[in-house]
N, C-alpha and C positions, 0 to 999 in steps of 0.2 A: 301131399308134399313130401312123401317118403323119399322120393328120388333126390331130394336136397341133402339127405344125410348119408352116413357111412362112407364119407369121402377120405377116410384116413389112409387108405391104400395108395391112392393117387396123389393126395395133397399132403405135403410134409408139414410138420409142426413149425409154426412161425410165431415167435413172441413179438410184441410191439418193438419198434426200433429202440435199441439201448444205446445211450450216449457213450462215446469212447471213454475208457478209464482215465486217460490223461485230461479230458475235459471235465468229467464229473468230480475228479479229485479237488477241483478248485472252488466248488460251490456246494450248497446244501439242497439243490433242486432235485426232484425225483429223477431217477435214472432212466425210467422207461417213458416213452411217449405214449399217446393214446392210439388205439387202433383207428384206422379209417373205417367207415361204416362197412365197405365192401370186404375189407380184410377180416373184420370181426365176424361177419356172416360166413366167410370162407372157413375160418378156424372153427367156428361153432358147428359147421357141417361135417367136421371130422368125427363127431360123436357117433358111436356105434349103436346108440339107443338100445343098449343091452337089457335083457329081461330082468336081471338083478343088478341094479346100478350101485356098484361098490363105492363110487364117488359119493353118492348120497348117503350110503350106510356109514361111511367113515367121516362124514361131516358132522361135527357136534350139533349143528342146527338142523341136520337132515334136510338141507336145501333141495328143492326140486330141480336139480341140476340138468338132467337130460331134457326136461320139459322146456326150461328157459333157453337152453342151447338150441333146441329145435325152433323155438319162436324167433330167436336171433337169426338163425340161418334163413328163415322165411321173411325176414325184414319186419317182423311184428314186434318192434322194440317196446312199444308202450305196454303190450301184454306181457312181454318178458320181464319188464320192470315190476309190474303188478305181482307176478308170480315170485320173483326174487325177493321182493320186499315183504311178501306175506309170511316168510319164515325167518327173515333176517332184518333187524332194525338198522344195521349199518353195512349194507352190502358193498358200498364203495370203499369202506375202511377195511373190511375183511379181505376184499379183493387185493388190497395193497399190502397188508401186513401179515396175513395168515401164512403159515408155512405149508403152502399147498403141496410141496413135494413130500410132506409127511402125512397129509390128510387126503383131500379129494384127488388131486392129480397123481399122487403116489400110489393110489389104489385104482386108477383107471385101468380097465381091462385091456386097453390097447397100448399100455405103457411099454411092454417089452417088444422091441423090434421096430415099432412105428412111432414111439414117443406119445405121451399122453396129450389129451386135449388141454389147451391153455385156459383152464376154467377160471382161474383168478383174474386174468387179464380181460376175459369176456365179461365177467361179473362187474369189474370196475367200469368197463366201457358202457354197459347197460345203464348203470346208475348215474354216471357222469352225464350221459346223454339225457337221462330223465331230469336232472337238475337244469341242464341247458334249455330243455324244452318246456320247463315249468310244470312237469308232471308231479313233482314232489310238493305236496301242499300241507298246510297246517292241519292238525287233527280237529275234527268237528264231531264230537260224540253224538250219538243219536239221542241221548238224554243225559242230563247232568245229575250227579248224585251228590247228596249233602256230605257224605262221609269223606274224610281226608286221610291221606297216607303220607307219612314223613319218611324220607329216604336219606340215609346217612352215607354219603359218598357219591360224587358226581363223575365216577369213572364209567367204563362201558357197561358193567353190570347194573349200576344204579340208573343210568340213563335208559337202558333197555327196559327196565322195570317201569320207569316213569312214563315212557311212551305207551307201553301196554296198558298200564292202569288208566292213563288219560283217555285212551281209546274207549275204555269202559265207562268213562264219565266221572271218575273219582277226582277229587281235588288233590293235587300232588305238590308237595314242597320238598325240594332237595337241599340238603345241608352239606357243605364241604369246607374243609379248613383252608384250602388253597384259594387264590384270588381269581382263578379261571376255571371254567367248566371243562371236564375231560379227563382229569386224573393223569394216568400214565400216557394217555393218548396225546396230551399236550406236553407234559414235562419229561416223559420217559422215552419217547420214540422220536428219533431224529427226523428232520424235515425230508431227507432224501428217501425215507420210507413212507412218510405221511406228512404232507404239508399242513400247517396248522389251520389254514382257511377251510380245509375239508371238515375238520372238527367243529370249527366255529360256526359254520353254516348249519350244522346240526343243532348247536345250541340255540341259534336264532329261531330255527323251526320249532323247537320245544317251547321257547318263550312265547312265540306266536300261537302255540297250542295251549297257552295258559298254564304251563308248568312254572312254578315259582322257584327261584334259586336264592339261597342264602349263602353267599360266598364269604370266605374269611371267618367262618363260624365253626369253631371246633367243639365237638361234643365232649363234655367234661371240663371245658374251660369257659366257653361262652353260653352254653346251654347244657343242661343235664339230660341224661336219658330219661329220667323220671319226668322231666318237664315235657319232653317230646311225646311220651306216652299219654300225658294229660292233654296235650294239644291235638293229637291225632288219634284216629280210630285204629290205626295199625302203623307199625314202624318196621322198615326194612334196613338192616345193617349190611352195607355193601362197600366197606372201607378198603378192601384189598389188603395186601401185605406189603409193608415198606421197610421192615427192620432188616438191615443188611447182615448177612452172615459174615463172620470174620475169620481170620487166620490166627492161630496160636503159634507165633514165630517171633524170634528176637528181632527187634527193630521195626515191628509192625506199626508202632505209634509215631513214626516220623511224619512230619506235616505234609510231605509231598507224596504220601500214600493215602488214597481216598477211596471211599465206596463208589461203585459205578454209578449209582443213581444220583449221588451228589454231583458228579461230573456231568452226566447227561442233563440234569436239571439246570445246571449253570449254563451249559451250552445252549439249551433251548430258550432259557430266559433271556440270554444275551441276544439270540436271534429274534426274539419278540420285542426287543428294545428296552428291556428292564435293566436297571443298574444292578450289577452282580459284583460285589467287592472281590470275591475270591477269583472271579474271572478277570476282572480289570487288573488285579495285582499280579496276574500270571500264575497264581497257585493252581488253578484248575483250567488253565489254557495250555494246550499241547504244543503251541507254536515253537519250533526250533528245538524240541526236546526229544530225547530217547524215551519212548513210551512202552511200558510193559503192561499188558492186560492179563489178569489171571482168571481163567474160567473158559468154558466152552459152550455156553448157551447163547441164546439170541441177544441177551443184554451185553455179553462180551463182544458179539459181532457189532452191535450198535456203537460200542466204545471204540473199537479199533478203527471203524470206518469214519467216526467223528474225528478222531485224532488225525487221521490222514488229511481230512478237509481243513483242519485247523493249522496245517503246515508243520506237522511233526517231522523231526529229523529222521526218525525210524520208528516203526511200530511192530512190536512182537506180541504174539498171543501164546501164553503158556497154558497147556492143558494136560492133565495127568493121564488121560487115556488117548487112544489113537483116533484118527479121523472117522473110522467106521463106528466108533462108540460115543461120539460126541452128541450131546442133546440138541445142539443148535441146527438150524436149517442148512443143508448142504449147499443150497442155492446162495445163501448168504456168505458162506465160506468162499465160494467161487467168486462172488463179487468182490470180497475183501482181498483175495489173492490178486485179482486183476488190478486192484487199486494200490498194490504194493505192500500189503501186510504179510509179514513172515509168521508162519505158524510153527511153534516148537512143540511137537507132539511128544507124549510120554515124558513129560517134565513137570515137576512140582517145586514150589518155593520152599526153602528150608529156613532162610533168614534174609533180612534186609540190611544191607550195609550202608552206612551214612558217611557224609563228608561235611566239613565245615564250609560255610559260605558267608557272604556279607549279610545274608538274610537269616542266618542261623544254620543249624544242621539240616541237611536235606539228604534224601536217599541218593546213592550213587550206583549201587549194584543190587541185583536180586541174585542171591545164592540159590541156585536150583540143583536138583538131583534128578538123574534119569530114573525112569519108572519101567518096571516089567509087569505085564498083566498076568496075574496068576489064575487060580481056579475061580469059577463063578461063586458068588456069595448067595445068600438067601433070596436076593432079588433077581438072580440070574445073570448079573453083570460080573465080569471078571474083576477080581480084587487088585487094585494097584499096589505094587510092592517096590520099595526103593532098591536100587542097585548100589551095592557098597562101592565107595571110592569113585563115584561118577559125578562129583560136584563140578559145576560150572558157574562162574560169575558172569551175569548178563548186565551190561551197562544200562542204567535206567535213571532218568531225571524225574519221571512221573510214573507211579504205579497205581493201577486201578483194579480194585477187587470186585469181580463179577461172579460171586459164588452163590447167588440165589438170595431168597428173602424168607424171613420168618414173620409170623404175626406178632403184633404188639400185644401187651397185656391189656386187653380191652376191659375186663371187669374192673381193673384198677383205674384205667383211664376214664371210663364212663361212670365211675363211682357206683357200679352195679355188681356187688359181690355175688348176687344170685344168678348172674349170667354165666352159665356153665361152659367150660371149655374142654377140649380133648387133651390127651397127653402131649400132642404136638402144639398146643396153644391155640388151635383154630376153634371157632365157635361150634359147640355141639348142638345139632338140630335133630328133630324128628324128620327122617328123610321122606316120609309120606306127606307131611304138611309143610316142611321147611321152617317150622317154628322153633325158636330157641326155648330155653327153660323158662323164659318170661312170656306170659300170655300176651298175644298180640304183637310180639316182637319176632320178626323173621330175619333170616340171614341168607346171603347168596354170594357166589363168586369166590375169589381167592381166600377170603376170610373163613370160608368153610372148607374148601377143597385144597388149600395151599396154593402157592404160586403156580400159575398156569397160563394158558393162552387167552387172549382177548376174546376169541370166539367162544370159549367155554364160559367166560363171564357173561357174555350176551345170552347164551343159552340159559344159564342159571337165573339171570335177571328176568327173562321171559317166564321161566317156570315159577319163580317166586311171585310174579304178578298174578298168575293163575291161582296159586295157593292163597294169596291174600284175598283175591276176589271171592274164592270159595268160603274163606273164613268170615268175611264181612257180610256175605249174602245169607249165611246161616246163623250168624250171631244174633241172639235176641236183642231187639231194640227197645230202649226205655220208652214207655208210653208217656205222652204229655199228661201233666197233672190237671185234672178237671177243676174248673173254677168253682168256688163255693157258691 
């Protein structure tokens, strides 16, 4: 079937149909439609089947991308799904939210001149088809094991580990302080990138696979880490990082200045039908407001695009570096610009000015200063330097801080002073075993590597499951006491 491939010369790149910006501004539905079966096969056939697949090398999960593209081009979608799901627990989620332009597609060898293969869209198509056809089934381990594993955190890392451990027959219990499964997949990522039923059907699948969930259960408040260690043969900490970084600037404490995650969580909860007082009162609702978002990562892009859909009067994104040096996906920036977001590059906030209102003092302007990029620092990035006398006041009724996340103080929160952390506050692990300073307690995902991508959390969760399996299969088991 080799003649089906290498069609990139004659067949142009074609993404699934994208809804017009004027239409998608009015709702939170996903902006791309699904491929038709024939179109997915056509786009998959553009793969050059290169000898060294850089798309696979630069994928954190090392997905077998050329192989499942070939199977898709040949119409063998059931086999393509089996191959895709062999290395990725959530291919339909990664196909939607991964920054493919920085990972697989950005490293496609036909990128220059012919445009890359639309890997993410094909990946999403394969798995969505698998769900429709009933190919995605609950896990049935070959044998059940008596040993149990407790997982703290129901985000992508914890869920990936739970699935892998369940496949090996372990009894798995997942603990999460939120009332829904999914972590940032549910509360941090807007519907126009990931509709919530996509996550919820994964939850249903894990429940049908006999994974137990304890929701609204916070370690350190409702159960201690010591109790989890007594209850389970191994524990995995996959809490992620949620502590928002702040700005040290006058006026930053005004009530209409909020962390990005608080804003996104309020929006997502309102979309799920929850009662959200700060949203209902208008405090975290952008409708009719001049919104300023500070930051240049993917969280900032989620905020500006959410504000547009809520009916903001204007939406501006302030970032202290230029477009070429921003950490967020360039594809997301393009979507945001199409939807009416204004980017103010090389600009940083210096102060927040307030005004009196019937509801108390609120922010009125962001006092910003222009930035010049100087010499590279130790990380290789150019150092932002303020330009004297370049201040500008930008009108703002709602300011959102999207400056990244730091780990919480888990030793204090878990009442586990022997749980070692690094100088950055992340959990310290033995990188060969992924075990923390406590025997039988492992850690994975953002709480170890710092705030990162969902796909890296999935990778870490899978790796942790393997290390836990190795630990439990080599750990001496207590022999039953003989009857007198």
